[in-house]
N, C-alpha and C positions, 0 to 999 in steps of 0.2 A: 398324752395321747387321749383322744376323745372317745367316749363310749358311744356305742350304737344306740339309736332310739329304742330298739327292742330291749336292750339290756336295761335301759332306764325305766322300763315298766316296773321294775322292783327297786325298792330303796337300797341305799348303801347300808352296810352294817352299822349297828349302833356303836358307840365309842368303846364300850367294854369288849364286845366281840371283836372289833377291829384291833384293839390293843392285844388281845389274846392271839389273834392271827399273826400280827406283827412279831410278837414274842416267839411264836412257833417258827416262823420263817427265819428269824434271827438265830435261833438255837439250832435248827435242823437244816436250814437252807431252803431254797425254793424246791418244791416238790415237782420233779420232772414228769410225774404221772398226771399232773394237773396243769397243763400248759394254758396260757391265756389264748383264747380263741378270737381271731380277728375275722371280721366280715365287712366288706366294702371299705377296708382301711381303718376300721374302728373296732373297739373292743366289744365283742358280743357276749363273752363270758370271761369273768376274771377281773372285774373292775377293782374289787377290794384287794385282791392279790397284787395287782399292778400298783395300786397306790401304796401298799405296804412296801413293796420292793423299791419304789421310788424313794420313800422316806428312809429306807435302810441302805440305799445305794447298792442294791443287789440286782443283777441282770436276770430278768425272768425269761422263760421260754415262750415263744409265740408259735402258733400254728394257724393256718387258714381254715375257715369253716368249710367242711366238705359235704354237708347235708343238703337237702332239697327244700327245707322249710324252716328257716331260722326263727321265725316267730313262734312256731309250734315248739321247737326245741328249747327256746328260752323259757317258755312256760313250763314245759315238762321238767327241765333240769332244776329250775328254781323252786317250784312248788314242792318238790320232793326233798330238798335239802335246806331250804331257808326256814327260819323260825319267825314267822310273821304273825302279827296280831290280826284280828278280824278286819279292822279298818284298812290295814295295809293290803290284805287279800282283796278287799272290795275295790280299792283303787287300782290294783293290778288287773283285776277282772274288767274294770271299765276301760283301761288303756288297751288291754288285749282286744276287747270288742271293737274299739275305735280303729286300731290298726288292721284287724282282720277285715272289717267292713270296707276299709279303704283299699286293701289289697284284692278283695273279692266282692266287688259291688253286687254281683249277681247271686252271691251266696254259694257259688259253686267252687269246689276245691277238692283235691284228692284226699284231704283229711276232713273229718268232722270239725265243725267250728267250736265244739266243746273241748275242754282240756283233755289231755291224754288220760287213758283209762286209770292208770295207777294214781295220777294226780287227782282225777275226778273222784275216785273212791275215797281218797284221803280227805278231800274237802267235803264231800257230801255227807260224811259221817258226822261232822260237827258244824258245817257251815252251809248256807243256802245261796251264797252269792252267785255261784256258777249257774244256778237255775235261772237267775234273773237275766243272764246275758245270752243264753242259748236261744 
């Protein structure tokens, strides 16, 4: 199954983290509280879980995205839970800006073009890349 371009803003897990995820899924089964989220027929959230399930021959649970701003939600969810280095955050910030600009050429939207408050606070405390894309 293909991943959505918004999900691809963030890199896949490194090998060690992926192997730990795979081990956890193998031992405990697929976490029904963390379904794989689909948007436009592609994976919006859960690419690593999906890949692990494929390799383990375990059937994951899928749900359709129900929000109103998938780009914003991908940024919000991943900045809060992923362990990314500064370079990875910078690349994600550039991709976010590119997609945001394409979706909202006039710069008008119901949400601010900066990352969600919690994510922005987390990043602003030690990184300045978001400031460069606002």
